[in-house]
Each structure stands twice: as C-alpha cells, then as structure tokens.
N, CA, C, O and the ligand as a Tripos MOL2 file, in Angstrom:
@<TRIPOS>MOLECULE
protein
  289   287    73     0     0
PROTEIN
NO_CHARGES

@<TRIPOS>ATOM
      1 N          14.1040   -5.1030  -17.7500 N.3       1 MET1
      2 CA         13.4560   -5.9350  -16.7270 C.3       1 MET1
      3 C          11.9670   -5.5870  -16.6340 C.2       1 MET1
      4 O          11.5550   -4.4470  -16.8470 O.2       1 MET1
      5 N          11.2010   -6.5880  -16.3170 N.am      2 ALA2
      6 CA          9.7710   -6.3650  -16.1490 C.3       2 ALA2
      7 C           9.2990   -7.1840  -14.9590 C.2       2 ALA2
      8 O           9.8310   -8.2510  -14.6550 O.2       2 ALA2
      9 N           8.3010   -6.6580  -14.3100 N.am      3 LEU3
     10 CA          7.7860   -7.3370  -13.1330 C.3       3 LEU3
     11 C           6.5720   -8.1700  -13.5050 C.2       3 LEU3
     12 O           5.6150   -7.6730  -14.0980 O.2       3 LEU3
     13 N           6.6300   -9.4360  -13.1480 N.am      4 TYR4
     14 CA          5.5340  -10.3360  -13.4840 C.3       4 TYR4
     15 C           4.9050  -10.8960  -12.2100 C.2       4 TYR4
     16 O           5.5760  -11.1230  -11.2040 O.2       4 TYR4
     17 N           3.6220  -11.1050  -12.2900 N.am      5 ASP5
     18 CA          2.9110  -11.7570  -11.1960 C.3       5 ASP5
     19 C           2.7110  -13.2240  -11.5480 C.2       5 ASP5
     20 O           2.3350  -13.5650  -12.6690 O.2       5 ASP5
     21 N           2.9700  -14.0820  -10.5710 N.am      6 TYR6
     22 CA          2.7640  -15.5030  -10.7750 C.3       6 TYR6
     23 C           1.9020  -16.0540   -9.6540 C.2       6 TYR6
     24 O           1.8550  -15.5100   -8.5510 O.2       6 TYR6
     25 N           1.2250  -17.1420   -9.9650 N.am      7 LYS7
     26 CA          0.4440  -17.8260   -8.9440 C.3       7 LYS7
     27 C           0.6460  -19.3160   -9.0930 C.2       7 LYS7
     28 O           0.6600  -19.8420  -10.2060 O.2       7 LYS7
     29 N           0.8020  -19.9950   -7.9730 N.am      8 CYS8
     30 CA          0.9770  -21.4340   -7.9850 C.3       8 CYS8
     31 C          -0.3730  -22.1070   -7.7710 C.2       8 CYS8
     32 O          -1.0770  -21.8280   -6.8010 O.2       8 CYS8
     33 N          -0.7170  -22.9990   -8.6950 N.am      9 ASP9
     34 CA         -1.9690  -23.7380   -8.5390 C.3       9 ASP9
     35 C          -1.8330  -24.8780   -7.5410 C.2       9 ASP9
     36 O          -2.8220  -25.4850   -7.1290 O.2       9 ASP9
     37 N          -0.6010  -25.1560   -7.1630 N.am     10 GLY10
     38 CA         -0.3740  -26.2400   -6.2140 C.3      10 GLY10
     39 C          -0.6800  -25.8260   -4.7910 C.2      10 GLY10
     40 O          -1.4910  -26.4590   -4.1150 O.2      10 GLY10
     41 N          -0.0250  -24.7500   -4.3280 N.am     11 CYS11
     42 CA         -0.1980  -24.3310   -2.9390 C.3      11 CYS11
     43 C          -0.9140  -22.9920   -2.8410 C.2      11 CYS11
     44 O          -1.2600  -22.5480   -1.7460 O.2      11 CYS11
     45 N          -1.1380  -22.3410   -3.9930 N.am     12 GLY12
     46 CA         -1.9170  -21.1110   -3.9730 C.3      12 GLY12
     47 C          -1.1110  -19.8620   -3.6850 C.2      12 GLY12
     48 O          -1.6690  -18.7680   -3.6130 O.2      12 GLY12
     49 N           0.1920  -20.0090   -3.5200 N.am     13 VAL13
     50 CA          1.0030  -18.8390   -3.2120 C.3      13 VAL13
     51 C           1.0890  -17.9320   -4.4400 C.2      13 VAL13
     52 O           1.1170  -18.3920   -5.5820 O.2      13 VAL13
     53 N           1.1280  -16.6550   -4.1680 N.am     14 ARG14
     54 CA          1.2610  -15.6970   -5.2540 C.3      14 ARG14
     55 C           2.5340  -14.8910   -5.0170 C.2      14 ARG14
     56 O           2.8210  -14.4840   -3.8920 O.2      14 ARG14
     57 N           3.2870  -14.6680   -6.0770 N.am     15 PHE15
     58 CA          4.5420  -13.9610   -5.9110 C.3      15 PHE15
     59 C           4.8590  -13.1630   -7.1640 C.2      15 PHE15
     60 O           4.3130  -13.4020   -8.2410 O.2      15 PHE15
     61 N           5.7580  -12.2100   -6.9850 N.am     16 GLU16
     62 CA          6.1970  -11.3940   -8.1020 C.3      16 GLU16
     63 C           7.6270  -11.7470   -8.4490 C.2      16 GLU16
     64 O           8.4360  -12.0590   -7.5750 O.2      16 GLU16
     65 N           7.9280  -11.6940   -9.7300 N.am     17 GLN17
     66 CA          9.2750  -12.0260  -10.1730 C.3      17 GLN17
     67 C           9.7340  -10.9990  -11.1880 C.2      17 GLN17
     68 O           9.0170  -10.6670  -12.1320 O.2      17 GLN17
     69 N          10.9260  -10.5100  -10.9780 N.am     18 ASN18
     70 CA         11.5080   -9.5480  -11.8910 C.3      18 ASN18
     71 C          12.4630  -10.2570  -12.8260 C.2      18 ASN18
     72 O          13.4610  -10.8260  -12.3830 O.2      18 ASN18
     73 N          12.1720  -10.2300  -14.1060 N.am     19 HIS19
     74 CA         13.1040  -10.8080  -15.0700 C.3      19 HIS19
     75 C          12.8720  -10.1900  -16.4300 C.2      19 HIS19
     76 O          11.7950   -9.6590  -16.7040 O.2      19 HIS19
     77 N          13.8880  -10.2580  -17.2870 N.am     20 PRO20
     78 CA         13.7480   -9.6740  -18.6280 C.3      20 PRO20
     79 C          12.6320  -10.3590  -19.4110 C.2      20 PRO20
     80 O          12.2930  -11.5170  -19.1660 O.2      20 PRO20
     81 N          12.0710   -9.6080  -20.3610 N.am     21 MET21
     82 CA         10.9990  -10.1800  -21.1640 C.3      21 MET21
     83 C          11.4850  -11.3750  -21.9740 C.2      21 MET21
     84 O          10.7030  -12.2610  -22.3170 O.2      21 MET21
     85 N          12.7900  -11.3930  -22.2780 N.am     22 SER22
     86 CA         13.3320  -12.4690  -23.0960 C.3      22 SER22
     87 C          13.5880  -13.7300  -22.2870 C.2      22 SER22
     88 O          13.8010  -14.8010  -22.8550 O.2      22 SER22
     89 N          13.5690  -13.6100  -20.9670 N.am     23 ALA23
     90 CA         13.8220  -14.7730  -20.1280 C.3      23 ALA23
     91 C          12.5890  -15.6600  -20.0820 C.2      23 ALA23
     92 O          11.4630  -15.1790  -20.2060 O.2      23 ALA23
     93 N          12.8070  -16.9570  -19.9040 N.am     24 PRO24
     94 CA         11.6620  -17.8670  -19.8030 C.3      24 PRO24
     95 C          10.8900  -17.5960  -18.5260 C.2      24 PRO24
     96 O          11.4720  -17.2050  -17.5140 O.2      24 PRO24
     97 N           9.5830  -17.8010  -18.5700 N.am     25 PRO25
     98 CA          8.7600  -17.5610  -17.3870 C.3      25 PRO25
     99 C           9.0470  -18.5640  -16.2850 C.2      25 PRO25
    100 O           9.5480  -19.6620  -16.5260 O.2      25 PRO25
    101 N           8.7180  -18.1590  -15.0790 N.am     26 VAL26
    102 CA          8.8920  -19.0500  -13.9260 C.3      26 VAL26
    103 C           7.8840  -20.1910  -14.0290 C.2      26 VAL26
    104 O           6.7110  -19.9730  -14.3310 O.2      26 VAL26
    105 N           8.3540  -21.4040  -13.7750 N.am     27 ARG27
    106 CA          7.4500  -22.5510  -13.8410 C.3      27 ARG27
    107 C           7.4280  -23.3330  -12.5440 C.2      27 ARG27
    108 O           6.4480  -24.0060  -12.2260 O.2      27 ARG27
    109 N           8.5170  -23.2390  -11.7990 N.am     28 ILE28
    110 CA          8.6010  -23.9940  -10.5570 C.3      28 ILE28
    111 C           8.2460  -23.0930   -9.3840 C.2      28 ILE28
    112 O           8.7960  -22.0000   -9.2480 O.2      28 ILE28
    113 N           7.3460  -23.5380   -8.5540 N.am     29 CYS29
    114 CA          6.9310  -22.7660   -7.3910 C.3      29 CYS29
    115 C           8.0540  -22.7030   -6.3610 C.2      29 CYS29
    116 O           8.6200  -23.7300   -5.9870 O.2      29 CYS29
    117 N           8.3750  -21.4870   -5.9040 N.am     30 PRO30
    118 CA          9.4420  -21.3590   -4.9080 C.3      30 PRO30
    119 C           9.0140  -21.8560   -3.5300 C.2      30 PRO30
    120 O           9.8550  -22.0670   -2.6560 O.2      30 PRO30
    121 N           7.7260  -22.0390   -3.3380 N.am     31 GLU31
    122 CA          7.2250  -22.4670   -2.0310 C.3      31 GLU31
    123 C           7.1300  -23.9870   -1.9160 C.2      31 GLU31
    124 O           7.6650  -24.5900   -0.9870 O.2      31 GLU31
    125 N           6.4360  -24.5910   -2.8850 N.am     32 CYS32
    126 CA          6.1810  -26.0300   -2.7790 C.3      32 CYS32
    127 C           6.9460  -26.8350   -3.8270 C.2      32 CYS32
    128 O           6.9960  -28.0630   -3.7500 O.2      32 CYS32
    129 N           7.5430  -26.1520   -4.8050 N.am     33 GLY33
    130 CA          8.3530  -26.8490   -5.7780 C.3      33 GLY33
    131 C           7.5570  -27.4880   -6.9120 C.2      33 GLY33
    132 O           8.1240  -28.1450   -7.7850 O.2      33 GLY33
    133 N           6.2490  -27.2920   -6.8920 N.am     34 ALA34
    134 CA          5.4210  -27.8800   -7.9350 C.3      34 ALA34
    135 C           5.5590  -27.0980   -9.2350 C.2      34 ALA34
    136 O           5.7860  -25.8880   -9.2320 O.2      34 ALA34
    137 N           5.4200  -27.8030  -10.3280 N.am     35 GLU35
    138 CA          5.5040  -27.1470  -11.6230 C.3      35 GLU35
    139 C           4.1060  -26.7230  -12.0760 C.2      35 GLU35
    140 O           3.6200  -27.1200  -13.1350 O.2      35 GLU35
    141 N           3.4880  -25.9090  -11.2370 N.am     36 LYS36
    142 CA          2.1170  -25.4850  -11.5020 C.3      36 LYS36
    143 C           1.9830  -23.9700  -11.4440 C.2      36 LYS36
    144 O           0.9090  -23.4320  -11.1780 O.2      36 LYS36
    145 N           3.0860  -23.3060  -11.6970 N.am     37 VAL37
    146 CA          3.0720  -21.8470  -11.6460 C.3      37 VAL37
    147 C           2.5770  -21.2880  -12.9740 C.2      37 VAL37
    148 O           3.0210  -21.6980  -14.0460 O.2      37 VAL37
    149 N           1.6690  -20.3670  -12.8770 N.am     38 ARG38
    150 CA          1.2040  -19.7060  -14.0970 C.3      38 ARG38
    151 C           1.3090  -18.2040  -13.9320 C.2      38 ARG38
    152 O           1.2320  -17.6690  -12.8270 O.2      38 ARG38
    153 N           1.4840  -17.5460  -15.0540 N.am     39 LYS39
    154 CA          1.6560  -16.1040  -15.0380 C.3      39 LYS39
    155 C           0.2920  -15.4280  -14.9500 C.2      39 LYS39
    156 O          -0.6680  -15.8360  -15.6040 O.2      39 LYS39
    157 N           0.2320  -14.3990  -14.1380 N.am     40 ILE40
    158 CA         -1.0030  -13.6290  -14.0050 C.3      40 ILE40
    159 C          -0.8460  -12.3460  -14.8030 C.2      40 ILE40
    160 O           0.1200  -11.6030  -14.6300 O.2      40 ILE40
    161 N          -1.7990  -12.1000  -15.6700 N.am     41 LEU41
    162 CA         -1.7540  -10.8680  -16.4400 C.3      41 LEU41
    163 C          -2.2050   -9.7060  -15.5670 C.2      41 LEU41
    164 O          -3.2080   -9.7940  -14.8580 O.2      41 LEU41
    165 N          -1.4660   -8.6410  -15.6280 N.am     42 THR42
    166 CA         -1.8210   -7.4770  -14.8310 C.3      42 THR42
    167 C          -1.8960   -6.2470  -15.7110 C.2      42 THR42
    168 O          -1.1300   -6.0880  -16.6620 O.2      42 THR42
    169 N          -2.8300   -5.3860  -15.3750 N.am     43 THR43
    170 CA         -2.9360   -4.1060  -16.0660 C.3      43 THR43
    171 C          -3.0240   -3.0120  -15.0160 C.2      43 THR43
    172 O          -4.0680   -2.8140  -14.3940 O.2      43 THR43
    173 N          -1.9580   -2.3300  -14.8310 N.am     44 GLY44
    174 CA         -1.9500   -1.2400  -13.8720 C.3      44 GLY44
    175 C          -2.1630   -1.7070  -12.4480 C.2      44 GLY44
    176 O          -2.7230   -0.9760  -11.6310 O.2      44 GLY44
    177 N          -1.7300   -2.8990  -12.1440 N.am     45 GLY45
    178 CA         -1.8350   -3.4020  -10.7870 C.3      45 GLY45
    179 C          -3.1260   -4.1350  -10.5100 C.2      45 GLY45
    180 O          -3.3190   -4.6620   -9.4140 O.2      45 GLY45
    181 N          -4.0160   -4.1750  -11.4910 N.am     46 VAL46
    182 CA         -5.2680   -4.8960  -11.3040 C.3      46 VAL46
    183 C          -5.1620   -6.2470  -11.9930 C.2      46 VAL46
    184 O          -4.8840   -6.3150  -13.1900 O.2      46 VAL46
    185 N          -5.3780   -7.3000  -11.2590 N.am     47 SER47
    186 CA         -5.2460   -8.6280  -11.8260 C.3      47 SER47
    187 C          -6.4720   -9.0050  -12.6420 C.2      47 SER47
    188 O          -7.6010   -8.6620  -12.2920 O.2      47 SER47
    189 N          -6.2320   -9.7090  -13.7260 N.am     48 ILE48
    190 CA         -7.3220  -10.2360  -14.5330 C.3      48 ILE48
    191 C          -7.3060  -11.7510  -14.3810 C.2      48 ILE48
    192 O          -6.3100  -12.4070  -14.6870 O.2      48 ILE48
    193 N          -8.4060  -12.2890  -13.9130 N.am     49 SER49
    194 CA         -8.4370  -13.7260  -13.6780 C.3      49 SER49
    195 C          -9.5630  -14.3720  -14.4630 C.2      49 SER49
    196 O         -10.7350  -14.0350  -14.3000 O.2      49 SER49
    197 N          -9.1840  -15.2940  -15.3050 N.am     50 GLY50
    198 CA        -10.1870  -16.0960  -15.9900 C.3      50 GLY50
    199 C         -11.0050  -15.3610  -17.0330 C.2      50 GLY50
    200 O         -12.0270  -15.8820  -17.4800 O.2      50 GLY50
    201 N         -10.5990  -14.1900  -17.4300 N.am     51 GLY51
    202 CA        -11.3000  -13.4770  -18.4720 C.3      51 GLY51
    203 C         -12.6190  -12.8740  -18.0480 C.2      51 GLY51
    204 O         -13.4120  -12.4650  -18.8960 O.2      51 GLY51
    205 N         -12.8690  -12.8120  -16.7580 N.am     52 SER52
    206 CA        -14.1030  -12.1960  -16.3020 C.3      52 SER52
    207 C         -14.0370  -10.6880  -16.4690 C.2      52 SER52
    208 O         -12.9560  -10.0980  -16.4510 O.2      52 SER52
    209 N         -15.1800  -10.0780  -16.6280 N.am     53 ALA53
    210 CA        -15.2180   -8.6330  -16.8300 C.3      53 ALA53
    211 C         -14.7570   -7.9210  -15.5640 C.2      53 ALA53
    212 O         -15.0980   -8.3310  -14.4540 O.2      53 ALA53
    213 N         -13.9970   -6.8760  -15.7300 N.am     54 PRO54
    214 CA        -13.5570   -6.1290  -14.5480 C.3      54 PRO54
    215 C         -14.7340   -5.4420  -13.8720 C.2      54 PRO54
    216 O         -15.6430   -4.9310  -14.5250 O.2      54 PRO54
    217 N         -14.6900   -5.4430  -12.5670 N.am     55 SER55
    218 CA        -15.7640   -4.8170  -11.8200 C.3      55 SER55
    219 C         -15.4030   -3.3840  -11.4710 C.2      55 SER55
    220 O         -14.2650   -2.9480  -11.6410 O.2      55 SER55
    221 N         -16.3920   -2.6700  -10.9860 N.am     56 GLY56
    222 CA        -16.1500   -1.2900  -10.6010 C.3      56 GLY56
    223 C         -16.4870   -0.3320  -11.7260 C.2      56 GLY56
    224 O         -16.8110   -0.7540  -12.8370 O.2      56 GLY56
    225 N         -16.4110    0.9450  -11.4400 N.am     57 PRO57
    226 CA        -16.7680    1.9460  -12.4470 C.3      57 PRO57
    227 C         -15.7400    1.9950  -13.5630 C.2      57 PRO57
    228 O         -14.5780    1.6500  -13.3440 O.2      57 PRO57
    229 N         -16.1430    2.4160  -14.7580 N.am     58 PRO58
    230 CA        -15.1840    2.5540  -15.8520 C.3      58 PRO58
    231 C         -14.1720    3.6420  -15.5300 C.2      58 PRO58
    232 O         -14.4290    4.4890  -14.6740 O.2      58 PRO58
    233 N         -13.0300    3.6340  -16.1990 N.am     59 PRO59
    234 CA        -11.9830    4.6230  -15.9060 C.3      59 PRO59
    235 C         -12.4730    6.0600  -15.9960 C.2      59 PRO59
    236 O         -12.0290    6.9220  -15.2380 O.2      59 PRO59
    237 N         -13.3850    6.3140  -16.9170 N.am     60 CYS60
    238 CA        -13.8680    7.6770  -17.1100 C.3      60 CYS60
    239 C         -14.5380    8.2140  -15.8440 C.2      60 CYS60
    240 O         -14.4290    9.3980  -15.5250 O.2      60 CYS60
    241 N         -15.2300    7.3280  -15.1300 N.am     61 ALA61
    242 CA        -15.9610    7.7620  -13.9490 C.3      61 ALA61
    243 C         -15.0170    8.2000  -12.8380 C.2      61 ALA61
    244 O         -15.4130    8.9180  -11.9200 O.2      61 ALA61
    245 N         -13.7900    7.7700  -12.9290 N.am     62 THR62
    246 CA        -12.8270    8.1380  -11.8940 C.3      62 THR62
    247 C         -11.7610    9.0750  -12.4420 C.2      62 THR62
    248 O         -10.7320    9.2980  -11.8050 O.2      62 THR62
    249 N         -12.0150    9.6220  -13.6290 N.am     63 GLY63
    250 CA        -11.0570   10.5540  -14.2020 C.3      63 GLY63
    251 C          -9.8930    9.8850  -14.8660 C.2      63 GLY63
    252 O          -8.8920   10.5390  -15.1610 O.2      63 GLY63
    253 N          -9.9940    8.5810  -15.1150 N.am     64 GLY64
    254 CA         -8.8770    7.8360  -15.6610 C.3      64 GLY64
    255 C          -8.5880    8.1490  -17.1140 C.2      64 GLY64
    256 O          -7.4980    7.8660  -17.6110 O.2      64 GLY64
    257 N          -9.5750    8.7420  -17.8070 N.am     65 CYS65
    258 CA         -9.3400    9.0130  -19.2200 C.3      65 CYS65
    259 C          -8.6190   10.3360  -19.4290 C.2      65 CYS65
    260 O          -8.2860   10.6990  -20.5570 O.2      65 CYS65
    261 N          -8.3860   11.0390  -18.3600 N.am     66 ALA66
    262 CA         -7.5330   12.2310  -18.4190 C.3      66 ALA66
    263 C          -8.0100   13.2550  -19.4310 C.2      66 ALA66
    264 O          -7.3130   13.5670  -20.3970 O.2      66 ALA66
    265 N          -9.1920   13.7670  -19.2010 N.am     67 GLY67
    266 CA         -9.6110   14.9000  -20.0280 C.3      67 GLY67
    267 C         -10.6580   14.5590  -21.0680 C.2      67 GLY67
    268 O         -10.7480   15.2470  -22.0850 O.2      67 GLY67
    269 N         -11.4410   13.5360  -20.8540 N.am     68 GLY68
    270 CA        -12.5580   13.2390  -21.7450 C.3      68 GLY68
    271 C         -12.1480   12.7160  -23.0900 C.2      68 GLY68
    272 O         -12.8600   12.9250  -24.0720 O.2      68 GLY68
    273 N         -11.0220   12.0420  -23.1720 N.am     69 MET69
    274 CA        -10.5740   11.5030  -24.4510 C.3      69 MET69
    275 C         -11.5220   10.4450  -24.9800 C.2      69 MET69
    276 O         -11.5950   10.2050  -26.1850 O.2      69 MET69
    277 N         -12.2550    9.8080  -24.0570 N.am     70 CYS70
    278 CA        -13.1430    8.7530  -24.4790 C.3      70 CYS70
    279 C         -14.5200    9.2950  -24.8410 C.2      70 CYS70
    280 O         -15.3810    8.5350  -25.2840 O.2      70 CYS70
    281 N         -14.7400   10.5780  -24.6620 N.am     71 GLY71
    282 CA        -16.0050   11.1630  -25.0570 C.3      71 GLY71
    283 C         -17.0210   11.2590  -23.9490 C.2      71 GLY71
    284 O         -18.1080   11.7940  -24.1690 O.2      71 GLY71
    285 N         -16.7200   10.7680  -22.7800 N.am     72 MET72
    286 CA        -17.6770   10.8560  -21.6950 C.3      72 MET72
    287 C         -17.4860   12.1610  -20.9210 C.2      72 MET72
    288 O         -18.2080   12.4190  -19.9580 O.2      72 MET72
    289 ZN          3.3190  -23.8440   -4.7980 Zn       73 ZN73
@<TRIPOS>BOND
     1     1     2 1
     2     2     3 1
     3     3     4 2
     4     3     5 am
     5     5     6 1
     6     6     7 1
     7     7     8 2
     8     7     9 am
     9     9    10 1
    10    10    11 1
    11    11    12 2
    12    11    13 am
    13    13    14 1
    14    14    15 1
    15    15    16 2
    16    15    17 am
    17    17    18 1
    18    18    19 1
    19    19    20 2
    20    19    21 am
    21    21    22 1
    22    22    23 1
    23    23    24 2
    24    23    25 am
    25    25    26 1
    26    26    27 1
    27    27    28 2
    28    27    29 am
    29    29    30 1
    30    30    31 1
    31    31    32 2
    32    31    33 am
    33    33    34 1
    34    34    35 1
    35    35    36 2
    36    35    37 am
    37    37    38 1
    38    38    39 1
    39    39    40 2
    40    39    41 am
    41    41    42 1
    42    42    43 1
    43    43    44 2
    44    43    45 am
    45    45    46 1
    46    46    47 1
    47    47    48 2
    48    47    49 am
    49    49    50 1
    50    50    51 1
    51    51    52 2
    52    51    53 am
    53    53    54 1
    54    54    55 1
    55    55    56 2
    56    55    57 am
    57    57    58 1
    58    58    59 1
    59    59    60 2
    60    59    61 am
    61    61    62 1
    62    62    63 1
    63    63    64 2
    64    63    65 am
    65    65    66 1
    66    66    67 1
    67    67    68 2
    68    67    69 am
    69    69    70 1
    70    70    71 1
    71    71    72 2
    72    71    73 am
    73    73    74 1
    74    74    75 1
    75    75    76 2
    76    75    77 am
    77    77    78 1
    78    78    79 1
    79    79    80 2
    80    79    81 am
    81    81    82 1
    82    82    83 1
    83    83    84 2
    84    83    85 am
    85    85    86 1
    86    86    87 1
    87    87    88 2
    88    87    89 am
    89    89    90 1
    90    90    91 1
    91    91    92 2
    92    91    93 am
    93    93    94 1
    94    94    95 1
    95    95    96 2
    96    95    97 am
    97    97    98 1
    98    98    99 1
    99    99   100 2
   100    99   101 am
   101   101   102 1
   102   102   103 1
   103   103   104 2
   104   103   105 am
   105   105   106 1
   106   106   107 1
   107   107   108 2
   108   107   109 am
   109   109   110 1
   110   110   111 1
   111   111   112 2
   112   111   113 am
   113   113   114 1
   114   114   115 1
   115   115   116 2
   116   115   117 am
   117   117   118 1
   118   118   119 1
   119   119   120 2
   120   119   121 am
   121   121   122 1
   122   122   123 1
   123   123   124 2
   124   123   125 am
   125   125   126 1
   126   126   127 1
   127   127   128 2
   128   127   129 am
   129   129   130 1
   130   130   131 1
   131   131   132 2
   132   131   133 am
   133   133   134 1
   134   134   135 1
   135   135   136 2
   136   135   137 am
   137   137   138 1
   138   138   139 1
   139   139   140 2
   140   139   141 am
   141   141   142 1
   142   142   143 1
   143   143   144 2
   144   143   145 am
   145   145   146 1
   146   146   147 1
   147   147   148 2
   148   147   149 am
   149   149   150 1
   150   150   151 1
   151   151   152 2
   152   151   153 am
   153   153   154 1
   154   154   155 1
   155   155   156 2
   156   155   157 am
   157   157   158 1
   158   158   159 1
   159   159   160 2
   160   159   161 am
   161   161   162 1
   162   162   163 1
   163   163   164 2
   164   163   165 am
   165   165   166 1
   166   166   167 1
   167   167   168 2
   168   167   169 am
   169   169   170 1
   170   170   171 1
   171   171   172 2
   172   171   173 am
   173   173   174 1
   174   174   175 1
   175   175   176 2
   176   175   177 am
   177   177   178 1
   178   178   179 1
   179   179   180 2
   180   179   181 am
   181   181   182 1
   182   182   183 1
   183   183   184 2
   184   183   185 am
   185   185   186 1
   186   186   187 1
   187   187   188 2
   188   187   189 am
   189   189   190 1
   190   190   191 1
   191   191   192 2
   192   191   193 am
   193   193   194 1
   194   194   195 1
   195   195   196 2
   196   195   197 am
   197   197   198 1
   198   198   199 1
   199   199   200 2
   200   199   201 am
   201   201   202 1
   202   202   203 1
   203   203   204 2
   204   203   205 am
   205   205   206 1
   206   206   207 1
   207   207   208 2
   208   207   209 am
   209   209   210 1
   210   210   211 1
   211   211   212 2
   212   211   213 am
   213   213   214 1
   214   214   215 1
   215   215   216 2
   216   215   217 am
   217   217   218 1
   218   218   219 1
   219   219   220 2
   220   219   221 am
   221   221   222 1
   222   222   223 1
   223   223   224 2
   224   223   225 am
   225   225   226 1
   226   226   227 1
   227   227   228 2
   228   227   229 am
   229   229   230 1
   230   230   231 1
   231   231   232 2
   232   231   233 am
   233   233   234 1
   234   234   235 1
   235   235   236 2
   236   235   237 am
   237   237   238 1
   238   238   239 1
   239   239   240 2
   240   239   241 am
   241   241   242 1
   242   242   243 1
   243   243   244 2
   244   243   245 am
   245   245   246 1
   246   246   247 1
   247   247   248 2
   248   247   249 am
   249   249   250 1
   250   250   251 1
   251   251   252 2
   252   251   253 am
   253   253   254 1
   254   254   255 1
   255   255   256 2
   256   255   257 am
   257   257   258 1
   258   258   259 1
   259   259   260 2
   260   259   261 am
   261   261   262 1
   262   262   263 1
   263   263   264 2
   264   263   265 am
   265   265   266 1
   266   266   267 1
   267   267   268 2
   268   267   269 am
   269   269   270 1
   270   270   271 1
   271   271   272 2
   272   271   273 am
   273   273   274 1
   274   274   275 1
   275   275   276 2
   276   275   277 am
   277   277   278 1
   278   278   279 1
   279   279   280 2
   280   279   281 am
   281   281   282 1
   282   282   283 1
   283   283   284 2
   284   283   285 am
   285   285   286 1
   286   286   287 1
   287   287   288 2
@<TRIPOS>SUBSTRUCTURE
     1 MET1         2 RESIDUE 1 A MET
     2 ALA2         6 RESIDUE 1 A ALA
     3 LEU3        10 RESIDUE 1 A LEU
     4 TYR4        14 RESIDUE 1 A TYR
     5 ASP5        18 RESIDUE 1 A ASP
     6 TYR6        22 RESIDUE 1 A TYR
     7 LYS7        26 RESIDUE 1 A LYS
     8 CYS8        30 RESIDUE 1 A CYS
     9 ASP9        34 RESIDUE 1 A ASP
    10 GLY10       38 RESIDUE 1 A GLY
    11 CYS11       42 RESIDUE 1 A CYS
    12 GLY12       46 RESIDUE 1 A GLY
    13 VAL13       50 RESIDUE 1 A VAL
    14 ARG14       54 RESIDUE 1 A ARG
    15 PHE15       58 RESIDUE 1 A PHE
    16 GLU16       62 RESIDUE 1 A GLU
    17 GLN17       66 RESIDUE 1 A GLN
    18 ASN18       70 RESIDUE 1 A ASN
    19 HIS19       74 RESIDUE 1 A HIS
    20 PRO20       78 RESIDUE 1 A PRO
    21 MET21       82 RESIDUE 1 A MET
    22 SER22       86 RESIDUE 1 A SER
    23 ALA23       90 RESIDUE 1 A ALA
    24 PRO24       94 RESIDUE 1 A PRO
    25 PRO25       98 RESIDUE 1 A PRO
    26 VAL26      102 RESIDUE 1 A VAL
    27 ARG27      106 RESIDUE 1 A ARG
    28 ILE28      110 RESIDUE 1 A ILE
    29 CYS29      114 RESIDUE 1 A CYS
    30 PRO30      118 RESIDUE 1 A PRO
    31 GLU31      122 RESIDUE 1 A GLU
    32 CYS32      126 RESIDUE 1 A CYS
    33 GLY33      130 RESIDUE 1 A GLY
    34 ALA34      134 RESIDUE 1 A ALA
    35 GLU35      138 RESIDUE 1 A GLU
    36 LYS36      142 RESIDUE 1 A LYS
    37 VAL37      146 RESIDUE 1 A VAL
    38 ARG38      150 RESIDUE 1 A ARG
    39 LYS39      154 RESIDUE 1 A LYS
    40 ILE40      158 RESIDUE 1 A ILE
    41 LEU41      162 RESIDUE 1 A LEU
    42 THR42      166 RESIDUE 1 A THR
    43 THR43      170 RESIDUE 1 A THR
    44 GLY44      174 RESIDUE 1 A GLY
    45 GLY45      178 RESIDUE 1 A GLY
    46 VAL46      182 RESIDUE 1 A VAL
    47 SER47      186 RESIDUE 1 A SER
    48 ILE48      190 RESIDUE 1 A ILE
    49 SER49      194 RESIDUE 1 A SER
    50 GLY50      198 RESIDUE 1 A GLY
    51 GLY51      202 RESIDUE 1 A GLY
    52 SER52      206 RESIDUE 1 A SER
    53 ALA53      210 RESIDUE 1 A ALA
    54 PRO54      214 RESIDUE 1 A PRO
    55 SER55      218 RESIDUE 1 A SER
    56 GLY56      222 RESIDUE 1 A GLY
    57 PRO57      226 RESIDUE 1 A PRO
    58 PRO58      230 RESIDUE 1 A PRO
    59 PRO59      234 RESIDUE 1 A PRO
    60 CYS60      238 RESIDUE 1 A CYS
    61 ALA61      242 RESIDUE 1 A ALA
    62 THR62      246 RESIDUE 1 A THR
    63 GLY63      250 RESIDUE 1 A GLY
    64 GLY64      254 RESIDUE 1 A GLY
    65 CYS65      258 RESIDUE 1 A CYS
    66 ALA66      262 RESIDUE 1 A ALA
    67 GLY67      266 RESIDUE 1 A GLY
    68 GLY68      270 RESIDUE 1 A GLY
    69 MET69      274 RESIDUE 1 A MET
    70 CYS70      278 RESIDUE 1 A CYS
    71 GLY71      282 RESIDUE 1 A GLY
    72 MET72      286 RESIDUE 1 A MET
    73 ZN73       289 GROUP 0 **** ****
C-alpha cells in the first residue's frame, strides 16, 4: 500500500488515498463527484506543484544530507 495525495480541480478539495501501486488512481472526486481529480506528487511530505522550484534552504543547510554527503 502507498499513500497518495490527490486534488480536485473541480471543488479544490485535497485528500489522501491509500491504495496499492498497482491499483488505478482515483479519478472521481469524493466531494463533488467531478472527474477532475489529479494526483499530487509528494516528496517527504512536501508537495510539488507545477514544477516550480522548491523554496527554502537546501537540505544541507538543515542537516538533511546527514553528514556532508553532498560536500557542503
Ligand atoms: Zn471535487
């Protein structure tokens, strides 16, 4: 099982759905019933929308690289 984030372009509701990777993605909005649900890509709980660059300091600045693996 994997947890996926979805957002409805119809009513704007955002929800999470747990289903196997082999299962088809959710397409129907549970709120308004519109077939405008799209999957939101997530990386570690941070949503990526529209391919814009992530804001905030790089992982290294917050110790995210765990021991200078990135050379910083
Ligand atoms: Zn909706």
